[in-house]
C-alpha positions as CSV (number, residue, x, y, z in Angstrom):
1,M,222.1,163.7,52.9
2,R,224.6,160.9,53.1
3,Y,226.0,161.2,50.2
4,N,226.5,165.1,50.0
5,R,228.4,164.6,53.1
6,L,230.6,162.2,51.5
7,N,231.3,164.3,48.3
8,L,232.0,167.2,50.8
9,L,234.9,164.9,52.6
10,F,236.3,163.8,49.3
11,S,236.6,167.3,48.1
12,L,238.4,168.7,51.3
13,I,241.0,165.9,50.9
14,F,241.8,166.8,47.4
15,L,242.3,170.1,48.2
16,F,244.8,169.6,51.0
17,L,246.7,167.4,48.9
18,F,247.1,169.9,46.2
19,L,247.7,172.6,48.6
20,N,250.4,170.5,50.4
21,N,252.2,169.6,46.9
22,L,251.9,173.7,46.1
23,V,253.8,174.3,49.4
24,A,256.4,171.0,48.5
25,D,257.1,172.6,45.3
26,S,257.6,176.0,46.6
27,D,259.9,174.9,49.7
28,S,262.0,172.9,46.7
29,Q,262.6,175.7,44.5
30,D,263.8,177.9,47.6
31,N,266.1,175.3,48.2
32,N,267.4,174.4,45.2
33,S,268.5,178.1,44.9
34,Q,270.2,177.4,48.3
35,K,271.0,173.6,48.1
36,A,270.2,170.3,46.5
37,Y,267.6,168.3,47.9
38,N,268.7,165.0,49.4
39,I,267.5,162.1,47.1
40,E,266.3,159.6,49.8
41,E,264.1,162.3,51.3
42,L,262.8,163.0,47.8
43,I,262.0,159.1,47.5
44,K,260.3,159.1,51.2
45,E,258.3,161.4,50.2
46,L,257.6,160.0,46.9
47,E,256.7,156.5,48.5
48,A,254.9,158.7,51.1
49,L,252.8,160.6,48.2
50,K,252.0,156.9,47.0
51,L,250.9,155.7,50.1
52,K,248.4,158.9,50.4
53,N,247.3,158.4,46.9
54,S,246.9,154.5,47.6
55,L,244.5,155.7,50.7
56,I,242.9,158.0,48.8
57,I,242.1,155.5,46.1
58,K,240.9,153.2,48.6
59,L,238.9,155.9,50.8
60,T,237.4,156.6,47.3
61,D,236.6,153.3,46.8
62,S,235.2,152.9,50.3
63,I,233.2,156.2,49.7
64,K,231.8,154.6,46.4
65,V,230.8,151.6,48.3
66,E,229.5,153.7,50.6
67,Q,227.4,155.4,48.1
68,R,226.3,152.1,46.3
69,I,225.1,151.1,49.9
70,Q,223.7,154.3,50.7
71,R,221.8,154.4,47.2
72,E,221.2,150.1,47.7
73,L,219.3,151.2,51.4
74,I,217.6,154.4,49.8
75,R,215.9,152.3,47.2
76,V,215.4,149.7,49.8
77,D,213.7,152.5,52.3
78,L,211.7,154.0,49.0
79,E,210.5,150.6,48.2
80,R,209.5,150.0,51.8
81,A,207.8,153.2,51.8
82,K,206.0,152.8,48.7
83,D,204.8,149.5,50.0
84,T,203.9,151.4,53.2
85,L,202.3,154.1,51.5
86,E,200.5,151.2,49.1
87,F,199.7,149.4,52.5
88,S,198.1,152.2,54.1
89,N,196.1,153.5,51.3
90,T,194.9,150.0,50.8
91,V,194.1,150.3,54.5
92,V,192.7,153.7,53.9
93,D,190.7,152.4,51.1
94,W,189.3,149.3,52.9
95,S,188.9,151.2,56.2
96,G,187.2,153.7,54.0
97,W,185.0,150.8,52.9
98,M,184.6,149.6,56.0
99,L,183.5,152.7,57.4
100,S,181.2,153.0,54.5
101,I,179.6,149.7,54.9
102,L,179.1,150.2,58.6
103,G,177.9,153.8,58.0
104,I,175.7,152.3,55.6
105,G,174.8,149.6,58.2
106,F,174.2,152.1,60.9
107,I,171.9,153.9,58.5
108,I,170.0,150.5,57.7
109,I,170.0,149.5,61.5
110,G,168.8,152.9,62.2
111,F,165.8,153.0,59.6
112,L,165.0,149.6,60.8
113,G,165.4,150.5,64.3
114,F,162.9,153.4,63.7
115,R,160.7,151.6,61.7
116,E,160.9,148.6,64.3
117,I,159.8,151.3,67.3
118,K,156.9,152.5,65.3
119,I,156.0,149.0,65.0
120,I,156.2,148.2,68.2
121,K,154.5,151.4,69.5
122,K,151.7,150.4,66.8
123,L,151.5,147.4,68.3
124,R,151.3,148.6,71.8
125,E,148.7,151.0,71.0
126,D,146.6,147.9,69.0
127,F,147.3,145.7,72.5
128,E,146.1,148.9,74.6
129,N,143.2,149.1,72.5
130,E,142.4,145.3,72.1
131,I,142.7,145.1,76.1
132,A,140.0,147.9,76.0
133,N,137.8,145.9,73.5
134,I,138.4,143.1,75.9
135,N,136.8,144.5,78.8
136,E,134.2,146.3,76.8
137,K,133.4,142.8,75.6
138,E,133.4,141.3,78.8
139,K,131.1,143.9,79.9
140,I,128.6,143.5,77.2
141,I,129.1,139.5,77.9
142,S,128.4,140.4,81.4
143,E,125.0,142.4,80.2
144,L,124.0,139.4,77.8
145,L,124.7,136.9,80.6
146,F,122.3,138.5,82.8
147,E,119.5,139.2,80.1
148,I,120.3,135.8,79.4
149,E,119.3,134.6,82.8
150,K,116.5,137.0,82.7
151,S,115.1,135.5,79.0
152,K,115.7,131.9,80.6
153,E,113.3,132.7,83.6
154,E,110.8,134.1,80.9
155,L,111.1,131.5,78.5
156,Y,110.3,128.7,81.4
157,K,107.2,131.1,81.9
158,I,106.1,130.6,78.3
159,I,107.0,127.3,78.1
160,S,104.7,126.6,81.3
161,W,101.8,128.9,79.6
162,N,102.4,127.2,76.6
163,S,101.8,123.6,78.1
164,D,99.3,124.7,80.5
165,G,97.4,126.5,77.3
166,I,97.2,123.4,75.3
167,R,96.3,121.5,78.3
168,A,93.5,123.8,79.2
169,Y,92.5,123.8,75.3
170,F,92.1,120.0,75.2
171,S,90.1,119.9,78.0
172,G,87.9,122.6,77.0
173,N,88.7,125.3,79.4
174,Y,89.0,127.7,76.0
175,G,88.7,131.0,78.4
176,K,91.8,130.0,80.4
177,A,93.5,129.0,77.1
178,I,93.1,132.0,75.7
179,D,94.6,134.0,78.8
180,L,97.7,131.8,78.6
181,F,98.2,132.1,74.9
182,E,97.7,135.9,75.1
183,K,100.6,135.9,78.0
184,I,103.3,134.5,75.6
185,M,102.1,136.7,72.8
186,K,102.8,140.0,74.9
187,K,106.3,138.3,75.2
188,R,106.9,136.8,71.7
189,P,104.4,138.9,69.3
190,K,106.1,137.0,66.2
191,D,105.7,133.5,67.4
192,Y,103.7,131.7,64.5
193,E,102.6,128.6,66.7
194,V,101.5,130.4,69.3
195,R,99.3,132.7,67.3
196,I,97.6,129.8,65.5
197,K,97.0,128.2,68.7
198,L,95.2,131.6,70.2
199,A,93.4,131.7,67.1
200,K,92.1,128.4,67.4
201,A,91.2,128.7,71.0
202,Y,89.3,131.8,70.4
203,S,87.4,129.8,67.7
204,S,86.4,127.0,69.7
205,F,85.8,129.8,72.4
206,G,82.7,131.3,69.8
207,N,85.1,134.2,69.2
208,F,85.2,134.0,65.8
209,D,86.0,137.6,64.7
210,S,88.9,137.6,67.3
211,A,90.4,134.3,65.6
212,T,89.6,135.4,62.2
213,K,92.2,138.6,63.4
214,E,94.8,136.4,64.8
215,Y,94.8,133.7,61.6
216,E,95.3,137.1,59.5
217,N,98.3,138.1,62.0
218,A,99.6,134.9,61.6
219,I,99.5,134.9,57.6
220,K,101.5,138.3,58.0
221,I,104.2,136.7,60.0
222,E,104.7,133.7,57.7
223,P,102.4,134.2,54.4
224,E,103.7,131.5,52.5
225,N,102.6,129.2,55.5
226,P,99.3,127.4,54.7
227,V,98.3,126.6,58.1
228,A,96.7,130.2,58.8
229,Y,95.0,129.9,55.7
230,F,93.5,126.8,56.2
231,G,92.7,127.8,59.9
232,K,91.0,130.9,58.7
233,G,88.6,129.0,56.3
234,W,87.8,126.4,59.1
235,N,87.4,128.9,61.4
236,L,84.8,131.1,58.8
237,R,83.1,127.7,58.2
238,G,82.4,127.1,62.0
239,K,80.8,130.7,62.6
240,I,78.5,129.6,59.6
241,F,78.1,126.4,61.4
242,I,77.9,127.3,64.7
243,N,75.6,130.6,64.2
244,D,73.1,128.6,62.0
245,W,73.5,125.5,63.6
246,D,69.5,124.8,64.6
247,K,68.8,126.4,60.9
248,N,67.3,124.3,58.0
249,I,70.1,124.0,55.5
250,L,67.9,126.0,52.8
251,E,67.5,128.6,55.1
252,I,71.6,129.3,54.9
253,N,72.9,132.3,52.9
254,K,75.4,131.2,50.7
255,K,77.1,133.9,50.2
256,E,78.7,134.1,53.6
257,Y,81.0,130.8,52.4
258,E,82.9,133.2,49.8
259,D,85.6,134.1,52.2
260,A,85.6,130.8,53.9
261,I,86.4,129.2,50.2
262,I,88.9,131.7,49.3
263,A,90.8,131.3,52.4
264,Y,91.0,127.5,51.7
265,K,91.9,128.4,47.9
266,C,95.0,130.3,49.3
267,G,96.1,127.7,51.7
268,L,96.0,125.0,48.4
269,E,98.1,127.4,46.7
270,K,100.8,127.0,49.3
271,N,100.2,123.3,49.7
272,K,98.0,121.7,47.3
273,N,98.7,118.3,48.7
274,D,97.2,119.1,52.2
275,Y,94.3,116.3,52.2
276,Q,92.4,118.3,55.1
277,G,92.3,121.2,53.6
278,R,91.2,119.7,50.0
279,C,88.6,118.0,52.6
280,G,87.4,121.2,54.2
281,L,86.9,123.1,50.8
282,G,85.2,120.4,49.2
283,H,82.8,120.5,52.1
284,L,82.2,124.2,51.6
285,Y,81.2,123.4,47.9
286,L,78.7,120.7,49.1
287,I,76.9,123.3,51.5
288,I,76.5,125.2,48.2
289,N,75.4,122.6,46.3
290,D,78.3,123.0,43.9
291,F,78.4,119.0,43.7
292,E,81.3,119.1,41.1
293,N,83.8,121.1,42.8
294,A,82.8,119.3,46.1
295,K,83.3,115.9,44.4
296,D,86.8,116.6,42.7
297,N,88.1,117.8,46.2
298,F,86.8,115.1,48.2
299,I,88.6,112.4,45.6
300,K,91.8,114.4,45.5
301,S,91.5,114.7,49.5
302,L,91.3,110.7,49.2
303,K,94.0,110.2,47.1
304,L,96.2,112.2,49.3
305,K,95.3,110.2,52.1
306,Y,92.5,107.9,52.7
307,N,90.6,110.1,55.5
308,S,87.2,109.5,57.1
309,G,85.8,113.0,56.8
310,A,86.2,112.8,52.7
311,A,85.0,109.7,52.7
312,F,81.7,110.3,54.9
313,Q,81.4,113.7,52.8
314,L,81.4,111.9,49.6
315,A,78.4,109.8,51.1
316,N,76.6,113.1,52.0
317,L,77.2,114.7,48.6
318,Y,75.7,111.2,47.1
319,L,72.8,111.1,49.4
320,S,72.1,114.6,48.3
321,K,71.6,114.0,45.0
322,C,69.6,110.4,45.8
323,T,66.5,109.7,47.5
324,E,67.5,107.0,49.0
325,I,70.7,105.2,50.1
326,N,72.0,103.4,47.5
327,D,75.1,100.8,47.6
328,E,77.5,103.9,46.2
329,I,76.4,105.8,49.8
330,T,76.5,102.9,51.7
331,R,80.2,102.0,50.4
332,Y,81.6,105.4,51.3
333,Y,79.9,105.4,54.6
334,E,81.9,101.9,55.2
335,N,85.1,103.4,54.2
336,A,84.3,106.2,56.6
337,I,84.1,103.8,59.5
338,I,86.9,101.8,58.4
339,F,89.4,104.9,57.8
340,A,87.9,106.4,60.8
341,E,89.5,103.6,62.8
342,N,93.0,103.5,61.6
343,E,93.3,107.3,62.7
344,L,92.3,106.2,65.9
345,I,94.9,103.7,65.8
346,E,97.3,106.5,65.1
347,D,96.1,108.9,67.4
348,S,93.4,107.9,70.1
349,E,92.4,111.4,71.3
350,N,91.4,112.5,67.4
351,Y,88.0,113.4,68.2
352,W,86.9,114.3,64.8
353,S,87.6,110.5,63.7
354,Y,85.1,109.4,66.6
355,Y,82.7,112.1,65.2
356,N,82.7,111.0,61.4
357,R,82.5,107.5,62.7
358,T,79.4,107.8,64.6
359,C,77.8,109.9,61.7
360,A,78.9,107.0,59.2
361,L,77.1,104.5,61.4
362,I,74.1,107.0,61.7
363,G,74.0,106.7,58.1
364,L,73.9,103.2,57.8
365,N,71.0,103.1,60.1
366,K,73.2,101.1,62.8
367,S,71.7,103.2,65.8
368,K,73.3,101.0,68.7
369,D,76.8,101.3,67.7
370,A,76.3,105.2,66.7
371,Q,75.2,105.6,70.1
372,N,78.3,103.8,71.3
373,A,80.3,105.9,68.9
374,L,79.0,108.9,70.3
375,K,79.7,108.4,73.8
376,L,83.4,108.0,73.3
377,A,83.3,111.1,71.2
378,L,81.8,113.1,73.8
379,S,84.3,111.8,76.0
380,K,87.0,113.2,74.0
381,N,85.7,116.4,73.6
382,S,82.2,117.8,74.4
383,G,82.6,121.5,73.9
384,I,79.4,123.3,72.4
385,E,81.0,124.5,69.5
386,I,81.7,120.7,68.3
387,L,78.4,119.5,69.1
388,K,76.9,122.3,67.0
389,I,79.1,121.0,64.4
390,V,78.1,117.7,64.5
391,F,74.2,118.9,65.0
392,F,75.0,120.9,61.9
393,H,76.2,117.7,60.2
394,L,73.1,115.6,61.2
395,N,70.7,117.8,60.4
396,Y,72.0,118.2,56.9
397,M,72.0,114.6,56.3
398,R,68.2,114.4,57.6
399,N,67.1,117.4,55.4
400,F,68.6,115.1,52.2
401,N,67.1,111.9,53.5
402,P,64.1,112.1,56.3
403,E,64.0,108.2,55.9
404,F,66.7,107.8,58.5
405,R,66.0,105.8,61.3
406,N,66.5,107.2,65.1
407,I,68.5,110.3,63.4
408,D,65.9,112.9,65.2
409,K,67.0,110.7,68.4
410,F,70.5,112.1,68.0
411,I,69.6,115.2,66.8
412,S,67.5,115.8,70.0
413,D,70.0,114.4,72.2
414,I,72.8,116.9,70.9
415,R,70.5,119.6,70.7
416,R,70.0,119.0,74.1
417,K,73.5,118.9,75.3
418,I,73.7,122.1,73.0
419,K,71.1,124.2,74.9
420,E,72.5,122.6,78.5
421,S,75.8,124.1,77.7
422,M,74.6,127.4,76.6
423,Q,72.9,127.6,79.8
424,N,75.7,126.7,81.9
425,E,77.6,129.4,80.2
426,K,75.1,131.7,81.2
């Protein structure tokens, strides 16, 4: 814009000078026709004209300088504008990138925030559920504590019943023992040990059928435990001995022993190293005159553990084959006495050791010692069932050797005690 104005001004100046010259020329011609110009005036005009030309030239130079300055200013302004524009574009670009990054950041933050809100909501729900579960568990725990307290009271009762039942059993009060063990069975029908005790109490009380049933129930609870099998075999053997206690050995029905033998065999299948089971099975074979199996089981029993029962029964086995007592029979009776005394050192309340020693002393014709041993045995257990079993053994010994001195006296004494006990029970 400034450049155009300078050009216009310059053109007007030249136009003015041109017109001025034209006017001067016109005036000069008119004066020549009338009169001659004064040379001095022309010189003055010429100088004035030169001065004007000089001014015009200077003005022109000034205009050119001003134009160059203007162009330079325009160039500078354009460069500044360009720089400003580039800076603005850079700012815009960076602003765009920043806004994009901020936008993406806000999107990510928004997404994460939304996810965090969901997580927090889920955690809150889980926390509330956990609180609900804790409250429910506290309720269950309170109920369990109540049940535990109740169970503790019942457990104390059961422990008391069990202790009283054991004392009643060993004191010969089998009826009371049965009542106490049956109470426990109502509370704990799967208690194997107590069921075995109940079966023994029934057997000692003479209720062999109930004892057999309880042993069979115990087998159902623990079919791999040999104790119930041996108990059943002992119970069936005792049933025969007690029911046939006053019969001659030759009058006994041997078929009745089959179930007892099967029970013992089942027990030995579960535990072949039970020395008492071997001895009991050998005794059953001895009664039915299967001497080979009897001897085999007695010897196996002694190999497992020296015991008075197997030694005493081996003496009876050899006695049944001989007409008189020989050295071998004497040796086994003596061994039975030694083993019985060792057993009593381990357990002074083992009444079977007392009775085995008594019978072995009778076999050796040591009547006085046998009488003292019998008194001790009766002081430990004088139950009618035990007496019948002892009577059965003595009767067995007498049948194979009537020459035993004073054996009839022992048999008579025990028979009398049995009958007295039977009379008292009535």
